[in-house]
C-alpha positions in Angstrom: 9.1 35.9 5.0 5.5 35.2 6.0 4.5 35.2 2.3 7.2 32.6 1.5 6.1 30.4 4.4 2.4 30.7 3.3 3.3 29.8 -0.3 5.4 26.9 1.0 2.5 25.6 3.2 -0.1 26.0 0.5 2.1 24.3 -2.1 2.7 21.4 0.3 -1.1 21.1 0.9 -1.8 21.2 -2.8 0.8 18.4 -3.5 -0.6 16.2 -0.7 -4.2 16.7 -1.8 -3.3 16.0 -5.4 -1.5 12.8 -4.5 -4.4 11.6 -2.4 -6.9 12.5 -5.1 -4.9 10.6 -7.7 -4.7 7.6 -5.5 -8.4 7.6 -4.8 -9.5 8.2 -8.3 -7.3 5.6 -9.9 -7.7 2.9 -7.3 -10.0 -0.1 -7.7 -11.9 -0.7 -4.5 -13.1 -4.3 -3.7 -14.9 -5.4 -0.6 -16.1 -8.8 0.5 -18.3 -10.0 3.3 -19.7 -13.4 4.1 -21.5 -15.5 6.7 -18.7 -17.5 8.3 -21.1 -20.1 9.6 -22.2 -21.0 6.0 -20.8 -24.1 4.3 -20.5 -22.8 0.7 -19.5 -26.2 -0.6 -23.1 -27.5 -0.1 -24.3 -25.1 -2.9 -24.8 -27.1 -6.0 -27.7 -25.2 -7.7 -28.5 -21.5 -8.1 -31.2 -19.3 -9.7 -31.2 -15.6 -10.4 -32.7 -13.6 -7.6 -36.4 -12.9 -8.5 -37.3 -9.2 -9.1 -33.8 -7.9 -9.1 -32.9 -4.7 -10.9 -29.7 -5.3 -12.8 -29.0 -1.6 -13.6 -30.9 1.6 -13.2 -31.9 3.3 -16.4 -29.1 5.3 -17.9 -29.8 6.7 -21.4 -26.2 6.1 -22.6 -26.0 2.4 -21.4 -27.5 -0.6 -23.1 -29.0 -2.4 -20.1 -29.4 -5.8 -22.0 -25.6 -5.8 -22.7 -24.8 -5.2 -19.0 -27.2 -8.0 -18.0 -25.7 -10.4 -20.6 -22.1 -9.6 -19.4 -23.1 -10.4 -15.8 -24.9 -13.6 -16.6 -22.2 -14.9 -18.9 -19.4 -14.4 -16.3 -21.5 -15.8 -13.5 -22.7 -18.9 -15.4 -19.2 -19.7 -16.7 -17.5 -19.2 -13.3 -20.2 -21.0 -11.2 -20.3 -23.9 -13.7 -16.5 -24.3 -13.4 -17.0 -24.6 -9.6 -19.6 -27.3 -10.0 -22.8 -25.3 -9.7 -25.8 -25.6 -12.0 -28.4 -22.9 -12.7 -32.0 -24.1 -12.4 -35.1 -22.2 -13.7 -37.7 -23.9 -11.6 -37.9 -25.2 -8.0 -36.0 -23.9 -5.1 -32.2 -23.5 -5.6 -29.6 -23.9 -2.9 -28.8 -20.2 -3.3 -30.0 -17.1 -5.2 -27.5 -15.0 -7.1 -28.2 -11.3 -7.3 -26.1 -8.8 -9.3 -26.3 -5.1 -10.0 -24.3 -2.4 -11.6 -24.4 1.4 -11.1 -22.7 4.5 -12.4 -21.6 7.2 -10.1 -20.6 10.7 -11.2 -18.3 12.9 -9.1 -16.1 15.9 -9.6 -12.3 16.2 -9.4 -10.7 19.6 -8.8 -7.0 20.3 -9.2 -4.9 23.4 -8.4 -1.3 24.0 -9.5 0.7 26.7 -7.7 4.3 27.8 -8.0 6.4 30.5 -6.4 9.8 32.3 -5.9 10.8 34.8 -8.6 13.8 37.1 -8.9 11.9 39.9 -7.2 10.6 37.8 -4.3 8.0 35.1 -3.8 4.9 35.1 -6.0 2.0 32.7 -6.5 0.8 31.6 -9.9 -2.3 29.4 -9.9 -4.0 27.3 -12.5 -7.0 25.2 -11.7 -9.0 22.5 -13.4 -12.3 20.7 -12.9 -13.2 17.3 -14.4 -16.1 14.9 -14.1 -15.2 11.4 -12.9 -17.3 8.3 -13.4 -17.2 5.2 -11.4 -18.7 1.8 -12.1 -20.0 -0.1 -9.1 -20.7 -3.8 -9.3 -22.3 -5.8 -6.5 -22.7 -9.6 -6.5 -24.6 -11.3 -3.7 -25.5 -14.9 -2.8 -28.8 -15.0 -0.9 -30.4 -17.8 1.1 -33.7 -18.6 -0.6 -35.8 -19.1 2.5 -34.6 -16.4 4.8 -33.5 -14.0 2.1 -30.3 -13.4 4.1 -27.2 -12.4 2.2 -24.6 -15.1 2.7 -21.8 -13.6 0.5 -21.4 -10.2 -1.1 -18.6 -8.8 -3.2 -18.5 -5.1 -4.2 -16.2 -3.5 -6.7 -15.8 0.2 -7.5 -13.6 1.2 -10.4 -13.1 4.3 -12.6 -14.8 4.2 -16.0 -14.0 6.4 -18.9 -17.3 6.2 -20.9 -20.7 4.9 -19.8 -21.0 2.9 -23.0 -18.0 0.9 -21.7 -20.0 -0.4 -18.8 -20.7 -3.9 -20.1 -17.0 -4.5 -20.6 -16.2 -3.0 -17.2 -18.9 -5.1 -15.5 -17.4 -8.3 -17.0 -13.9 -7.4 -15.7 -15.2 -6.4 -12.3 -17.4 -9.5 -11.9 -14.5 -11.8 -12.9 -12.3 -10.2 -10.2 -15.0 -10.4 -7.6 -15.7 -14.1 -8.3 -12.1 -15.0 -7.7 -13.0 -14.6 -4.0 -16.0 -17.0 -4.2 -16.4 -19.3 -2.4 -14.6 -17.7 0.5 -11.7 -19.4 2.1 -12.8 -20.3 5.6 
């Protein structure tokens, strides 16, 4: 009787853990924050943030493709919202963007029980490496260097070489929330 209860409890825990892991791994996580006192409608010009590191060096990722994907999405979206990029002088706002890859591990356990001679436990386990792409876009006040708006997106990625495509998709989704509704 105790063994059957233990098997039942362990099985329930494994199922709940598996469902939580599946939810967390497959979910896209987006977060936004902004200075509620800022009038974003006054921003008409922008420049890229000086000295920003777009992506840390990963041997399997073409950094120039990631930077191009970011710039293309940002330039198109901001132009559609009436903003112009300037290369000299002080802009109304700096735009900063970065992408990172994170590696984690996913463990799974499968158990079953109850045979003709009584309860038994059969286990099978697996371990896989999960990769996430994180994209951060920030709008920064040029004089004070304070962040006025920031969007962050974390999403599962299958292969690091897909990062430029993933960055484009994540940046487009983040920019749907800019400027913020106040």
